[in-house]
C-alpha positions as CSV (number, residue, x, y, z in Angstrom):
1,M,41.7,28.6,-5.4
2,S,39.5,26.8,-3.2
3,S,38.6,23.3,-3.6
4,P,35.2,22.1,-5.1
5,D,33.9,21.5,-1.8
6,E,34.6,24.7,-0.4
7,V,33.4,26.2,-3.2
8,D,30.2,24.4,-3.3
9,S,29.7,25.0,0.9
10,V,30.4,28.7,0.4
11,V,27.1,29.0,-2.3
12,L,25.1,26.9,-0.2
13,E,25.4,29.2,2.6
14,L,24.5,32.0,0.8
15,V,21.7,30.0,-0.6
16,K,20.4,29.4,3.1
17,E,21.0,33.0,3.8
18,Y,19.0,34.2,0.5
19,L,16.0,31.3,1.6
20,N,15.7,33.0,5.2
21,K,15.1,36.2,3.5
22,K,12.8,35.1,0.4
23,P,10.6,31.9,0.9
24,F,10.8,31.4,-2.8
25,F,13.4,31.7,-5.4
26,S,14.0,32.0,-9.2
27,L,17.1,30.7,-10.6
28,E,17.9,34.2,-12.1
29,D,17.4,35.8,-8.7
30,I,19.3,33.7,-7.0
31,I,22.3,33.5,-8.7
32,T,22.2,37.5,-8.9
33,F,21.9,37.3,-5.1
34,I,25.1,35.1,-4.8
35,N,26.9,36.8,-7.2
36,N,26.8,40.1,-5.3
37,R,27.1,38.7,-1.9
38,A,30.4,36.7,-3.0
39,K,32.6,39.6,-4.2
40,G,35.0,38.7,-1.5
41,Y,35.5,35.4,-3.1
42,P,37.8,36.0,-6.6
43,Y,37.5,32.3,-7.8
44,L,33.5,32.5,-7.4
45,N,32.0,34.1,-11.0
46,R,28.8,34.1,-12.0
47,N,28.9,31.1,-14.5
48,M,30.8,28.9,-11.6
49,I,27.8,30.2,-9.3
50,E,25.1,29.1,-12.1
51,K,26.8,25.4,-12.3
52,I,26.7,24.9,-9.0
53,I,23.1,25.9,-8.4
54,K,21.9,23.7,-11.2
55,K,24.2,20.8,-9.8
56,F,22.5,21.5,-6.4
57,I,19.3,21.3,-8.3
58,K,19.9,18.2,-10.2
59,K,20.6,16.5,-7.2
60,R,17.6,17.6,-5.5
61,I,19.6,19.7,-2.7
62,L,17.4,22.5,-3.9
63,I,14.2,22.8,-5.7
64,P,13.3,26.1,-7.8
65,G,10.0,27.9,-6.1
66,T,10.3,26.4,-2.7
67,K,12.2,27.6,0.3
68,L,12.7,23.7,1.0
69,M,16.4,22.1,0.9
70,K,17.2,18.4,1.0
71,N,19.2,19.3,4.3
72,N,16.3,20.6,6.1
73,I,13.6,18.7,4.7
74,I,12.9,16.4,7.6
75,E,13.3,18.9,10.3
76,H,9.4,19.5,10.1
77,P,8.1,17.0,12.7
78,I,5.3,15.8,11.0
79,R,7.5,15.2,7.8
80,N,10.2,13.3,10.1
81,E,7.3,11.3,11.7
82,I,6.2,10.1,7.9
83,Y,9.6,9.5,6.9
84,N,10.1,7.6,9.7
85,Y,7.0,5.7,9.5
86,I,7.8,4.9,6.1
87,K,11.6,3.7,6.7
88,K,9.6,1.1,8.8
89,N,6.7,0.2,7.3
90,P,6.4,0.8,3.3
91,S,2.4,1.8,3.5
92,N,-0.4,3.3,1.3
93,I,-1.8,6.8,2.0
94,N,-4.5,5.7,4.5
95,E,-2.4,3.8,6.7
96,I,0.2,6.8,6.5
97,M,-2.7,9.2,7.6
98,K,-4.2,6.4,10.2
99,A,-0.6,5.8,12.0
100,I,0.5,9.6,12.0
101,N,-3.1,10.8,12.7
102,I,-3.0,13.6,10.0
103,G,-5.8,14.5,7.3
104,S,-5.3,13.4,3.6
105,N,-4.2,17.0,2.3
106,Q,-1.5,17.3,5.2
107,A,-0.4,13.7,4.2
108,L,-0.3,14.3,0.5
109,W,1.8,17.5,0.8
110,H,4.5,16.0,3.0
111,L,4.7,13.0,1.0
112,S,5.3,15.3,-2.1
113,C,7.6,17.2,-0.4
114,L,9.5,14.0,0.6
115,E,9.3,12.7,-2.9
116,K,10.5,15.4,-4.7
117,F,13.7,15.5,-2.3
118,Q,14.3,11.9,-2.9
119,F,13.8,10.6,0.8
120,T,10.6,8.6,-0.6
121,R,9.4,7.1,-3.6
122,S,5.9,5.6,-4.0
123,R,5.1,2.3,-6.5
124,K,1.6,0.7,-7.3
125,I,1.1,-2.6,-6.1
126,D,-2.3,-4.2,-5.7
127,N,-4.1,-0.7,-7.2
128,Q,-2.5,1.1,-4.1
129,R,0.0,3.6,-4.3
130,I,2.5,2.3,-1.6
131,V,5.1,4.7,-0.4
132,F,8.7,3.4,0.4
133,E,12.2,4.9,1.2
134,F,14.0,6.1,-1.5
135,E,17.1,4.2,-0.6
136,S,15.4,0.8,-0.3
137,N,15.9,-1.9,-3.1
138,P,13.0,-1.3,-5.9
139,E,13.5,-4.9,-6.7
140,L,12.5,-6.0,-3.1
141,D,9.2,-3.6,-3.3
142,E,6.5,-6.4,-3.1
143,L,8.3,-8.4,-0.4
144,Y,8.7,-5.5,1.9
145,Y,5.2,-4.7,1.2
146,Y,3.7,-8.1,1.8
147,L,6.0,-9.1,5.0
148,N,4.6,-6.2,6.7
149,Q,1.0,-6.7,6.4
150,D,-0.6,-7.8,10.0
151,I,-1.6,-11.2,8.2
152,I,1.5,-12.1,7.0
153,K,3.2,-11.3,10.5
154,D,0.5,-13.1,12.0
155,I,0.9,-16.4,9.6
156,I,4.7,-16.3,10.2
157,Q,4.3,-16.1,14.4
158,L,2.0,-19.1,14.2
159,L,4.7,-21.0,11.9
160,K,7.3,-20.2,14.2
161,T,5.4,-21.1,17.4
162,V,3.8,-24.6,15.9
163,N,7.4,-25.6,14.9
164,K,5.8,-28.0,12.1
165,K,4.4,-28.3,8.8
166,L,0.6,-26.9,8.3
167,K,-1.7,-27.1,5.4
168,V,-3.3,-23.7,4.3
169,T,-6.5,-24.9,5.9
170,E,-4.6,-25.8,9.0
171,I,-3.8,-21.9,9.3
172,A,-6.7,-20.5,8.5
173,K,-8.4,-22.4,11.1
174,L,-5.7,-21.4,13.6
175,I,-5.9,-17.8,12.8
176,P,-8.9,-16.0,13.1
177,M,-9.1,-14.2,9.7
178,E,-11.9,-11.3,8.6
179,F,-12.3,-11.5,4.7
180,I,-9.4,-10.0,3.3
181,F,-9.6,-10.4,-0.4
């Protein structure tokens, strides 16, 4: 008998083959397809195939109703660009649209794909939905978000260059600010 990893790998390759032919799938259709194609693997029966597929779905490697798989989700150039941007800059939808130069529908579609496959997650901060890399620490979300704000970066840079204690009023005089609150 083969190892669980080898069996998973065989099923995953058959899933890819199926998805190349059909863009969307139902659980029953893909199990039947893999069962028919796996006749040469005596250790692979319908029940085992179903368990493996359900494991892929639970781990979000595969999502029913779509041909997307976790291993190819960021192959799309726009989705990859959004993901790389979010890794460096936790942002709201408007900031992402502006940075990547895409429309709202396109941004929402790609963000939903990234979230479904657990590349990103979102959280509401200051009445905005902020998108973070999935693997980042949720306890530090607000810190990451605020430290990424331009005004905060300017204040930190000012404090590093001045190298002395400053009052808030002095900082306000030294940093030209528009009304931000």
